[in-house]
VMD Tcl script that draws the C-alpha trace (Angstrom):
set ca {
  {-115.74 49.87 -17.71}
  {-112.53 49.46 -19.70}
  {-112.64 45.67 -19.24}
  {-116.21 45.64 -20.52}
  {-115.16 47.64 -23.57}
  {-112.30 45.20 -24.27}
  {-114.71 42.26 -23.98}
  {-117.14 43.90 -26.41}
  {-114.33 44.55 -28.89}
  {-113.12 40.97 -28.57}
  {-116.66 39.66 -29.04}
  {-117.09 41.80 -32.15}
  {-113.79 40.54 -33.59}
  {-114.82 36.92 -33.00}
  {-118.19 37.52 -34.68}
  {-116.48 39.22 -37.63}
  {-114.08 36.28 -37.99}
  {-116.95 33.79 -37.92}
  {-118.82 35.80 -40.56}
  {-115.70 35.93 -42.72}
  {-115.19 32.17 -42.43}
  {-118.82 31.42 -43.37}
  {-118.85 33.78 -46.35}
  {-115.43 32.65 -47.57}
  {-116.42 29.00 -47.29}
  {-119.62 29.66 -49.25}
  {-117.64 31.44 -51.98}
  {-115.12 28.59 -52.05}
  {-117.90 26.07 -52.60}
  {-119.32 28.34 -55.32}
  {-115.92 28.47 -57.04}
  {-115.84 24.66 -57.03}
  {-119.50 24.26 -58.02}
  {-118.73 22.28 -61.16}
  {-117.28 19.51 -58.96}
  {-120.30 19.21 -56.65}
  {-121.47 15.97 -58.23}
  {-120.43 12.35 -58.66}
  {-119.09 12.89 -62.15}
  {-115.62 11.91 -63.22}
  {-113.15 14.79 -63.36}
  {-110.64 15.02 -66.16}
  {-107.78 17.50 -66.10}
  {-104.33 17.32 -67.66}
  {-102.44 16.32 -64.49}
  {-105.28 14.63 -62.62}
  {-103.99 11.06 -62.74}
  {-100.54 12.11 -61.53}
  {-101.82 14.02 -58.51}
  {-104.46 11.43 -57.61}
  {-101.74 8.79 -57.57}
  {-99.70 10.95 -55.20}
  {-102.64 11.23 -52.79}
  {-103.35 7.50 -53.02}
  {-99.75 6.53 -52.33}
  {-99.43 8.82 -49.31}
  {-102.70 7.43 -47.97}
  {-101.49 3.84 -48.43}
  {-98.26 4.63 -46.62}
  {-100.23 6.15 -43.74}
  {-102.36 3.00 -43.56}
  {-99.14 1.00 -43.27}
  {-97.88 3.27 -40.51}
  {-95.22 4.81 -42.75}
  {-94.63 8.47 -41.94}
  {-93.25 10.56 -43.43}
  {-93.88 9.14 -46.88}
  {-90.69 8.89 -48.91}
  {-91.39 6.25 -51.54}
  {-94.61 5.81 -53.51}
  {-94.23 2.06 -53.47}
  {-97.34 1.19 -55.52}
  {-96.09 2.97 -58.63}
  {-93.98 1.67 -61.53}
  {-94.98 -1.99 -61.10}
  {-94.38 -1.71 -57.33}
  {-90.75 -0.78 -57.93}
  {-91.42 2.49 -56.09}
  {-90.91 6.14 -56.99}
  {-89.49 8.80 -54.66}
  {-92.06 11.45 -55.56}
  {-92.22 12.72 -52.00}
  {-88.53 13.62 -51.97}
  {-88.44 15.47 -55.28}
  {-91.92 17.01 -55.49}
  {-93.20 18.83 -52.38}
  {-96.10 16.94 -50.82}
  {-96.57 18.30 -47.33}
  {-100.02 19.73 -48.13}
  {-101.15 16.54 -49.89}
  {-101.27 14.92 -46.47}
  {-104.58 16.77 -45.99}
  {-106.53 14.77 -48.62}
  {-104.48 11.64 -47.87}
  {-105.39 11.76 -44.16}
  {-109.07 12.35 -45.04}
  {-108.91 9.36 -47.36}
  {-107.36 7.12 -44.69}
  {-109.42 8.26 -41.70}
  {-112.85 8.26 -43.33}
  {-112.31 5.67 -46.06}
  {-113.31 8.20 -48.73}
  {-112.85 7.79 -52.46}
  {-109.82 9.62 -53.81}
  {-112.02 11.76 -56.09}
  {-114.07 12.83 -53.09}
  {-111.05 13.95 -51.09}
  {-109.65 15.66 -54.20}
  {-112.82 17.76 -54.49}
  {-112.77 18.56 -50.77}
  {-109.11 19.55 -51.09}
  {-109.92 21.95 -53.92}
  {-112.49 23.69 -51.70}
  {-109.92 23.92 -48.89}
  {-107.31 25.38 -51.27}
  {-109.84 27.91 -52.56}
  {-110.78 28.92 -49.00}
  {-107.18 29.66 -48.08}
  {-106.51 31.36 -51.42}
  {-109.32 33.84 -50.74}
  {-108.23 34.27 -47.12}
  {-104.53 34.86 -47.86}
  {-105.34 37.44 -50.52}
  {-107.80 39.20 -48.19}
  {-105.33 39.34 -45.30}
  {-102.43 40.43 -47.54}
  {-104.42 43.12 -49.35}
  {-105.88 44.49 -46.12}
  {-102.38 44.58 -44.67}
  {-101.09 46.58 -47.64}
  {-103.97 48.93 -48.49}
  {-105.65 49.07 -45.05}
  {-109.17 48.93 -46.59}
  {-111.62 46.04 -46.23}
  {-113.39 46.97 -49.45}
  {-110.18 46.77 -51.49}
  {-109.31 43.46 -49.83}
  {-112.75 42.10 -50.67}
  {-112.66 43.05 -54.35}
  {-109.08 41.83 -54.70}
  {-109.93 38.47 -53.11}
  {-112.86 37.95 -55.47}
  {-110.81 38.91 -58.52}
  {-108.00 36.63 -57.41}
  {-110.07 33.60 -56.43}
  {-112.14 33.74 -59.62}
  {-109.29 34.82 -61.91}
  {-109.19 33.04 -65.25}
  {-105.73 31.57 -64.86}
  {-106.53 30.12 -61.42}
  {-109.80 28.62 -62.64}
  {-107.93 27.14 -65.61}
  {-105.51 25.55 -63.16}
  {-108.50 24.05 -61.33}
  {-110.65 22.87 -64.18}
  {-108.34 22.26 -67.13}
  {-104.79 21.69 -65.98}
  {-105.41 20.14 -62.58}
  {-102.21 21.89 -61.45}
  {-102.42 21.25 -57.71}
  {-98.90 22.54 -57.09}
  {-99.63 25.90 -58.74}
  {-103.01 26.13 -57.01}
  {-101.27 25.81 -53.66}
  {-98.73 28.42 -54.76}
  {-101.65 30.84 -55.31}
  {-102.12 30.82 -51.52}
  {-98.60 31.92 -50.69}
  {-97.62 34.42 -53.39}
  {-99.73 37.24 -51.85}
  {-98.15 36.49 -48.48}
  {-94.63 36.79 -49.93}
  {-95.29 40.21 -51.45}
  {-97.18 41.36 -48.38}
  {-94.07 40.45 -46.40}
  {-91.83 42.37 -48.80}
  {-94.19 45.36 -48.66}
  {-94.18 45.26 -44.86}
  {-90.37 45.46 -44.79}
  {-89.75 47.94 -47.60}
  {-92.82 50.19 -47.48}
  {-94.54 49.33 -44.20}
  {-93.70 49.41 -40.52}
  {-90.92 46.82 -40.98}
  {-91.97 44.84 -37.92}
  {-93.43 41.64 -39.38}
  {-90.31 40.70 -41.36}
  {-91.07 36.99 -40.92}
  {-94.17 37.12 -43.15}
  {-92.08 36.78 -46.31}
  {-90.35 33.71 -44.84}
  {-93.66 31.97 -44.17}
  {-94.73 32.69 -47.75}
  {-91.50 31.25 -49.16}
  {-91.85 28.17 -46.96}
  {-95.37 27.67 -48.27}
  {-94.50 28.01 -51.95}
  {-91.38 25.83 -51.59}
  {-93.57 23.08 -50.17}
  {-96.23 23.56 -52.84}
  {-94.60 23.84 -56.24}
  {-90.86 23.82 -56.88}
  {-91.05 25.53 -60.27}
  {-93.13 28.40 -58.84}
  {-90.48 28.80 -56.14}
  {-87.74 28.95 -58.78}
  {-89.71 31.51 -60.82}
  {-90.51 33.80 -57.90}
  {-86.91 34.15 -56.69}
  {-85.71 36.38 -59.58}
  {-88.94 38.41 -59.31}
  {-88.24 39.01 -55.60}
  {-84.63 39.98 -56.39}
  {-85.81 42.39 -59.11}
  {-88.39 43.88 -56.74}
  {-85.67 44.47 -54.14}
  {-83.30 45.97 -56.70}
  {-85.82 48.56 -57.90}
  {-86.39 49.49 -54.26}
  {-82.74 49.41 -53.26}
  {-82.79 53.11 -52.36}
  {-85.43 52.53 -49.68}
  {-83.72 49.38 -48.43}
  {-80.32 51.04 -47.94}
  {-81.83 54.23 -46.61}
  {-82.83 52.34 -43.47}
  {-80.33 49.75 -42.26}
  {-83.07 47.97 -40.34}
  {-84.83 47.18 -43.63}
  {-81.69 45.52 -44.98}
  {-81.24 43.66 -41.70}
  {-84.82 42.38 -41.70}
  {-84.63 41.34 -45.34}
  {-81.50 39.37 -44.48}
  {-83.19 37.85 -41.42}
  {-86.18 36.92 -43.57}
  {-83.91 35.22 -46.11}
  {-82.07 33.25 -43.42}
  {-85.34 32.24 -41.77}
  {-86.72 31.12 -45.15}
  {-83.65 28.93 -45.75}
  {-84.04 27.28 -42.34}
  {-87.76 26.71 -42.86}
  {-87.30 25.34 -46.39}
  {-84.34 23.08 -45.67}
  {-86.76 20.31 -44.68}
  {-87.60 19.96 -48.37}
  {-84.41 21.04 -50.10}
  {-82.01 19.10 -47.85}
  {-83.36 15.62 -48.77}
  {-83.73 16.65 -52.42}
  {-80.12 17.83 -52.70}
  {-78.91 14.69 -50.93}
  {-80.44 12.52 -53.65}
  {-79.13 14.77 -56.44}
  {-75.59 14.64 -55.04}
  {-75.60 10.86 -54.66}
  {-77.11 9.83 -57.99}
  {-78.03 10.93 -61.50}
  {-81.62 11.14 -62.63}
  {-83.36 11.42 -65.95}
  {-84.13 15.08 -65.29}
  {-80.38 15.78 -65.08}
  {-79.78 14.57 -68.61}
  {-82.81 16.17 -70.24}
  {-82.05 19.03 -72.54}
  {-83.94 22.26 -71.96}
  {-86.56 22.74 -74.65}
  {-85.41 24.79 -77.60}
  {-86.59 28.37 -77.76}
  {-88.50 27.61 -80.96}
  {-90.74 25.27 -78.98}
  {-91.28 27.91 -76.29}
  {-92.09 30.42 -78.99}
  {-94.76 28.08 -80.31}
  {-96.18 27.75 -76.82}
  {-96.37 31.51 -76.31}
  {-99.80 33.13 -76.57}
  {-101.27 35.07 -79.42}
  {-103.05 38.24 -78.31}
  {-106.47 36.74 -79.07}
  {-105.70 33.85 -76.72}
  {-104.41 36.23 -74.07}
  {-107.73 38.07 -74.06}
  {-109.97 34.98 -74.11}
  {-112.04 33.89 -71.14}
  {-113.28 30.38 -71.89}
  {-112.60 27.36 -69.70}
  {-113.03 24.19 -71.70}
  {-110.88 21.14 -71.09}
  {-108.65 20.28 -73.99}
  {-109.55 23.22 -76.21}
  {-108.23 26.72 -76.71}
  {-110.15 29.90 -77.14}
  {-110.35 31.18 -80.72}
  {-106.84 31.75 -81.95}
  {-105.31 32.13 -85.36}
  {-102.27 30.13 -84.34}
  {-103.39 27.37 -81.99}
  {-106.50 25.28 -81.48}
  {-105.33 22.37 -79.37}
  {-104.58 24.00 -76.04}
  {-106.69 25.92 -73.56}
  {-107.37 29.41 -72.32}
  {-103.93 30.48 -71.12}
  {-104.23 34.22 -70.47}
  {-105.25 36.24 -67.43}
  {-108.51 37.18 -69.15}
  {-109.95 40.40 -70.48}
  {-111.73 41.32 -67.23}
  {-108.52 41.43 -65.19}
  {-106.75 43.39 -67.92}
  {-109.55 45.98 -67.87}
  {-109.26 46.30 -64.09}
  {-105.49 46.75 -64.35}
  {-105.94 49.48 -66.96}
  {-108.03 51.50 -64.50}
  {-104.75 52.81 -63.11}
  {-104.64 55.20 -66.09}
  {-107.97 56.75 -65.04}
  {-106.76 57.75 -61.60}
  {-106.15 61.41 -60.99}
  {-103.13 62.61 -59.10}
  {-101.34 59.27 -59.15}
  {-97.57 59.63 -58.84}
  {-94.59 57.35 -58.44}
  {-93.67 59.01 -55.16}
  {-97.07 58.41 -53.56}
  {-98.09 55.19 -55.36}
  {-94.74 53.54 -55.85}
  {-95.80 50.01 -54.89}
  {-98.83 49.95 -57.19}
  {-96.94 51.36 -60.17}
  {-94.22 48.76 -59.66}
  {-96.85 46.01 -59.50}
  {-98.40 47.24 -62.74}
  {-95.03 47.42 -64.53}
  {-93.97 43.97 -63.32}
  {-97.34 42.52 -64.33}
  {-97.15 44.15 -67.76}
  {-93.61 42.84 -68.32}
  {-94.58 39.30 -67.35}
  {-97.72 39.48 -69.49}
  {-95.59 40.59 -72.46}
  {-93.18 37.69 -71.89}
  {-96.03 35.16 -72.19}
  {-96.92 36.37 -75.68}
  {-95.42 35.75 -79.09}
  {-94.17 39.33 -79.10}
  {-91.38 38.31 -76.72}
  {-88.10 37.31 -78.46}
  {-87.92 33.74 -77.18}
  {-85.21 32.76 -79.65}
  {-82.79 35.33 -78.29}
  {-83.46 34.75 -74.56}
  {-83.26 31.03 -73.92}
  {-82.56 31.24 -70.17}
  {-86.32 31.34 -69.53}
  {-86.85 27.98 -71.21}
  {-86.79 26.32 -67.80}
  {-90.41 27.40 -67.22}
  {-91.53 24.99 -70.02}
  {-94.72 26.95 -70.72}
  {-94.72 30.78 -70.97}
  {-98.24 30.96 -69.52}
  {-96.89 29.88 -66.11}
  {-95.86 33.50 -65.56}
  {-99.55 34.42 -65.43}
  {-99.44 33.13 -61.87}
  {-97.62 36.35 -60.96}
  {-99.26 38.63 -63.51}
  {-102.60 37.73 -61.96}
  {-101.71 38.86 -58.46}
  {-100.01 42.08 -59.61}
  {-102.97 43.09 -61.80}
  {-105.46 42.12 -59.09}
  {-103.85 44.52 -56.61}
  {-103.58 47.33 -59.14}
  {-107.12 46.78 -60.40}
  {-108.82 46.48 -57.01}
  {-107.18 49.59 -55.56}
  {-107.66 51.62 -58.75}
  {-111.35 50.75 -58.81}
  {-111.70 51.80 -55.17}
  {-109.91 55.10 -55.81}
  {-111.97 55.96 -58.92}
  {-115.51 55.30 -57.69}
  {-117.31 57.87 -55.56}
  {-119.66 55.81 -53.45}
  {-117.03 53.29 -52.51}
  {-118.96 50.78 -50.40}
  {-121.93 50.50 -52.78}
  {-119.64 50.34 -55.81}
  {-117.62 47.50 -54.25}
  {-120.81 45.57 -53.53}
  {-122.05 46.04 -57.09}
  {-118.74 45.04 -58.68}
  {-118.58 42.00 -56.38}
  {-121.97 40.86 -57.64}
  {-120.87 41.42 -61.23}
  {-117.69 39.37 -60.69}
  {-119.69 36.52 -59.18}
  {-122.26 36.57 -62.01}
  {-119.55 36.48 -64.68}
  {-117.68 33.76 -62.77}
  {-120.86 31.74 -62.42}
  {-121.41 31.94 -66.18}
  {-117.82 30.88 -66.91}
  {-118.05 27.98 -64.45}
  {-121.35 26.82 -65.93}
  {-119.51 26.15 -69.20}
  {-116.84 23.93 -67.65}
  {-116.69 20.52 -69.32}
  {-115.84 17.87 -66.76}
  {-116.11 14.66 -68.72}
  {-113.60 15.28 -71.45}
  {-113.48 12.07 -73.53}
  {-116.39 10.76 -71.49}
  {-116.90 7.93 -73.99}
  {-113.56 6.56 -72.80}
  {-113.44 7.54 -69.12}
  {-116.57 6.33 -67.36}
  {-115.02 5.49 -64.01}
  {-112.02 6.44 -61.93}
  {-110.37 3.12 -62.79}
  {-110.74 3.86 -66.50}
  {-109.10 7.23 -65.95}
  {-106.10 5.78 -64.14}
  {-105.73 3.06 -66.79}
  {-105.86 5.75 -69.45}
  {-103.08 7.81 -67.90}
  {-99.89 7.16 -69.82}
  {-97.54 8.21 -67.05}
  {-98.63 7.62 -63.47}
  {-95.42 9.37 -62.43}
  {-95.75 12.30 -64.83}
  {-92.68 12.30 -67.07}
  {-90.77 10.17 -64.54}
  {-88.08 12.86 -64.28}
  {-86.91 11.59 -60.91}
  {-86.03 8.06 -61.96}
  {-82.36 7.15 -61.60}
  {-80.68 6.77 -64.98}
  {-80.77 3.30 -66.57}
  {-83.82 2.31 -64.51}
  {-85.40 -0.87 -65.86}
  {-89.13 -0.92 -65.11}
  {-89.68 -4.40 -66.56}
  {-87.20 -6.29 -64.40}
  {-89.47 -7.35 -61.52}
  {-87.64 -10.41 -60.18}
  {-85.47 -10.88 -57.12}
  {-82.27 -12.78 -57.98}
  {-78.54 -13.10 -57.42}
  {-76.86 -11.24 -60.27}
  {-74.43 -14.18 -60.66}
  {-77.34 -16.46 -61.52}
  {-80.21 -14.43 -62.97}
  {-82.15 -17.53 -63.99}
  {-82.80 -18.46 -60.38}
  {-85.30 -16.16 -58.69}
  {-86.49 -15.92 -55.11}
  {-89.99 -15.48 -53.76}
  {-90.47 -12.40 -51.63}
  {-93.09 -10.54 -49.63}
  {-93.55 -6.82 -50.21}
  {-95.27 -4.38 -47.86}
  {-95.00 -0.84 -49.09}
  {-91.33 -0.18 -49.80}
  {-90.24 -3.12 -47.61}
  {-89.25 -6.47 -49.13}
  {-88.54 -9.63 -47.11}
  {-87.28 -13.00 -48.34}
  {-85.37 -16.08 -47.21}
  {-81.80 -16.50 -48.45}
  {-80.10 -19.89 -48.01}
  {-77.29 -19.85 -50.59}
  {-74.19 -20.72 -48.58}
  {-71.83 -21.02 -51.53}
  {-72.81 -18.14 -53.84}
  {-71.52 -14.62 -53.38}
  {-74.29 -12.39 -52.04}
  {-75.09 -9.79 -54.69}
  {-78.86 -9.77 -54.84}
  {-80.95 -7.59 -57.13}
  {-83.99 -6.30 -55.26}
  {-87.00 -5.20 -57.39}
  {-86.99 -1.68 -55.97}
  {-85.79 1.48 -57.72}
  {-82.67 2.64 -55.90}
  {-82.76 5.88 -53.92}
  {-80.34 6.78 -51.14}
  {-81.96 5.64 -47.91}
  {-82.58 1.95 -48.56}
  {-81.09 -0.30 -45.87}
  {-80.89 -4.06 -45.53}
  {-80.15 -6.60 -42.83}
  {-80.14 -10.36 -42.45}
  {-81.43 -12.28 -39.44}
  {-80.01 -15.78 -38.96}
  {-81.68 -18.75 -37.28}
  {-80.20 -17.70 -33.91}
  {-81.77 -14.25 -34.10}
  {-78.53 -12.43 -34.85}
  {-79.01 -9.42 -37.09}
  {-76.26 -8.27 -39.47}
  {-76.39 -5.10 -41.55}
  {-75.87 -5.63 -45.28}
  {-74.36 -3.27 -47.85}
  {-76.84 -1.53 -50.15}
  {-75.72 0.02 -53.43}
  {-77.24 0.88 -56.78}
  {-77.30 -1.77 -59.48}
  {-75.95 0.28 -62.39}
  {-77.33 -2.22 -64.90}
  {-81.00 -1.61 -64.08}
  {-81.18 1.18 -61.48}
  {-82.42 -1.21 -58.77}
  {-81.35 -1.81 -55.19}
  {-78.43 -4.21 -54.93}
  {-77.72 -5.97 -51.62}
  {-74.16 -7.19 -51.02}
  {-72.14 -8.84 -48.26}
  {-68.73 -10.49 -48.28}
  {-69.80 -12.99 -45.62}
  {-71.77 -15.93 -46.94}
  {-74.65 -15.43 -44.50}
  {-78.05 -17.09 -44.63}
  {-81.37 -16.19 -43.07}
  {-84.23 -13.75 -43.52}
  {-83.26 -10.61 -45.42}
  {-85.23 -7.39 -44.96}
  {-84.81 -4.43 -47.32}
  {-86.66 -1.19 -46.60}
  {-86.43 2.57 -46.92}
  {-85.35 4.42 -43.78}
  {-84.89 8.10 -43.05}
  {-81.32 9.17 -43.77}
  {-79.26 11.29 -41.40}
  {-79.47 14.27 -43.79}
  {-83.25 13.91 -43.93}
  {-83.50 13.74 -40.15}
  {-81.28 16.79 -39.63}
  {-83.13 18.77 -42.33}
  {-86.53 18.01 -40.82}
  {-85.37 18.83 -37.30}
  {-83.94 22.18 -38.41}
  {-87.22 23.15 -40.12}
  {-89.41 21.94 -37.24}
  {-87.34 23.63 -34.54}
  {-87.20 26.84 -36.60}
  {-90.97 26.77 -37.10}
  {-91.61 26.27 -33.38}
  {-89.17 29.06 -32.51}
  {-90.91 31.37 -34.99}
  {-94.32 30.68 -33.44}
  {-92.93 31.45 -29.97}
  {-91.35 34.65 -31.30}
  {-94.64 35.80 -32.87}
  {-96.63 35.04 -29.70}
  {-94.14 36.85 -27.44}
  {-94.10 39.86 -29.78}
  {-97.89 39.95 -29.85}
  {-98.12 39.87 -26.04}
  {-95.50 42.59 -25.69}
  {-97.39 44.75 -28.17}
  {-100.61 44.36 -26.18}
  {-98.85 45.27 -22.95}
  {-97.44 48.40 -24.52}
}
mol new
graphics top color blue
foreach p $ca { graphics top sphere $p radius 0.5 }
foreach p [lrange $ca 0 end-1] q [lrange $ca 1 end] { graphics top cylinder $p $q radius 0.2 }
display resetview
């Protein structure tokens, strides 16, 4: 009888999961409805991210994995996007593109639906884990998925990195809640969230660290009251470092071994950040229109940058709750205060001139990524606490959210400058910087020098074959010193060898050509034969990846063992 009951419960859980997947997928498609066509998409960062997907796909077609160098960029000189900008999740559209020979715009649209699906799911799971109510989780997930700032990231900015970060931020704070306020058993949740955001968007990772530290400081009494909480926070931090080293190890290796344009760039002056801050009218606006701002008395060339009036109204519901106290509702009140502080920082009311340390975020509105989640949690739970008939009220408000979202999405303008951009090729040709601002170019990089030559005789060039980031050519100069400029941007990891007519292979020295930032191949021996130059995984990269992979596998085993032990008990 007990076995039958267990089977029925398992069957019900499976059915519930299937229902959830179907409904969430349908909502994800609805959230991406403006892309369900064959029209050209234009967003601020579209060309940059499409090029990343294309280059990973091309490397996969060539059998290059993992992808280090985007060899087709910068006149085929190559750009190490994959080392400096996290791309692990971009393998999803890249693999779809390679396996099914799909157009890059098609896989981009599919990827947006996938991101939306997991954004809804992560918020649902996190909210349910914190508040223990399905209704609250449902409302929060709808508010979050259809939040103004997220939709702006989708339809105006094309900020794929931030969109991926939306998936993992709820997980991070769910993990912190579990340790500080919860049962303190699933301490590893916060580590998974940090791994996800580190491999999605580096700037979001940098921004969330001080917020996490602040959150821990204001709860330091609870942390030190129970030594196990402090221990598990420490374990979570160590685990996060081990999981994230697969990205940060290779990045730091490059930064230590060379100087890049990003190193010499001055942080924007506070006056510029002040100009980029929002007026209150912009903060309350709810339009999504590419290239244009909502009505504002200070700016008319931007976009809708706030969290939107609807979310602000939901957050304000906390003031209508009876009997709310810091002792009983500590987490929510902290979320509201943090959200309010971050919202204030994004506006012109904040003294940007006096506090220049925040200039690293480039645009104040980036902080709305965090304001959104904090206000969503406060708003969803406050709504649930205020209404009497909770289930019916949640259904009604869900319908209202979807209707409003549908109206907002119906006004999305896809073909911005459609007189110019008729096709994908036109779009790519119209993108000024296929590598964004090219921050990760080594200093003094010359993007016009495309020849292969001995630096002692630049007039004489050699023919070469290039496949991805590999270049091969015949070298028969017996008298000249071998110092050959290779038309590849130098990054640590390039290796070279020469194969003589007898099949003997000799490793050649590879250094950076300081004159143009290219690969320079040298050898004291006057050897001749076929020279091959290509990018290979460095020892630091290999060790970093192995540490992250082994840690990830160990974590999965730990979770499975813990789950089985829990069931047995």
